[in-house]
C-alpha positions as CSV (number, residue, x, y, z in Angstrom):
1,X,-21.5,-1.1,13.0
2,X,-22.1,-1.8,9.3
3,X,-25.5,-2.9,10.3
4,X,-26.7,0.5,10.9
5,X,-26.1,1.8,7.8
6,X,-28.6,3.1,6.9
7,X,-30.1,0.7,3.3
8,X,-27.2,-2.3,4.1
9,X,-28.3,-5.2,3.4
10,X,-26.5,-8.8,5.2
11,X,-23.6,-9.8,3.2
12,X,-22.6,-13.8,3.2
13,X,-18.9,-12.6,2.1
14,X,-19.1,-10.3,5.9
15,X,-20.5,-12.5,7.7
16,X,-18.2,-15.8,6.1
17,X,-15.2,-13.1,7.5
18,X,-16.6,-12.0,10.7
19,X,-16.9,-16.0,11.2
20,X,-13.5,-16.6,10.3
21,X,-12.8,-13.5,12.9
22,X,-14.3,-15.5,15.9
23,X,-12.7,-18.6,15.4
24,X,-9.0,-16.7,15.1
25,X,-6.2,-17.7,17.8
26,X,-5.3,-15.6,19.9
27,X,-1.7,-15.4,21.0
28,X,-0.4,-13.7,24.6
29,X,-1.1,-10.3,25.4
30,X,-4.6,-11.0,22.8
31,X,-1.9,-11.0,19.9
32,X,-1.1,-13.3,17.4
33,X,0.5,-16.4,18.0
34,X,2.5,-15.0,15.1
35,X,3.9,-12.3,13.4
36,X,1.2,-10.5,10.5
37,X,3.9,-8.9,9.3
38,X,6.7,-11.4,8.9
39,X,7.3,-11.2,4.6
40,X,5.8,-8.1,5.0
41,X,7.2,-5.5,6.1
42,X,11.0,-4.5,4.7
43,X,14.0,-3.8,7.3
44,X,15.4,-0.7,6.7
45,X,19.0,-1.6,6.4
46,X,17.8,-3.8,3.4
47,X,17.0,-0.3,1.5
48,X,20.2,0.2,-1.0
49,X,21.5,3.7,-0.9
50,X,19.4,6.8,-2.9
51,X,22.5,7.8,-5.5
52,X,21.8,9.9,-8.3
53,X,22.8,8.5,-11.3
54,X,24.2,10.4,-14.4
55,X,22.5,8.4,-17.7
56,X,22.2,9.8,-21.5
57,X,20.2,12.5,-23.5
58,X,18.5,9.8,-25.4
59,X,16.6,7.9,-22.2
60,X,16.7,11.3,-20.5
61,X,14.1,12.4,-23.6
62,X,12.3,9.1,-23.6
63,X,11.6,9.5,-19.9
64,X,10.0,13.5,-20.5
65,X,8.2,12.2,-23.5
66,X,6.4,9.6,-21.5
67,X,5.8,11.4,-18.1
68,X,2.0,12.2,-17.6
69,X,2.9,15.6,-16.7
70,X,4.8,19.1,-17.2
71,X,4.9,21.9,-15.6
72,X,8.0,25.1,-15.7
73,X,9.9,22.5,-16.8
74,X,9.0,20.1,-13.8
75,X,8.0,16.6,-13.8
76,X,4.8,16.2,-12.3
77,X,4.2,13.5,-9.9
78,X,0.9,12.3,-9.6
79,X,-0.6,12.2,-6.0
80,X,0.0,9.0,-4.5
81,X,-2.1,9.4,-0.8
82,X,-4.1,11.7,0.8
83,X,-4.6,12.8,4.2
């Protein structure tokens, strides 16, 4: 599919990646022989409860003063993901 992109040229790094994938060991049912997510996922049981805590006026002012954007007395959080 990549080779069908107009103006695309061969890349040694991409070719090495595909060669590595071709050599990959396949486990039962076509999956990897190990858990790919081990160490990369967090169980919901390991998450702390989301609790609001009171903070000093000085700490609140420090947060507000250093926040990137504010509108109508609300702190505007930049969009992280776009669907």
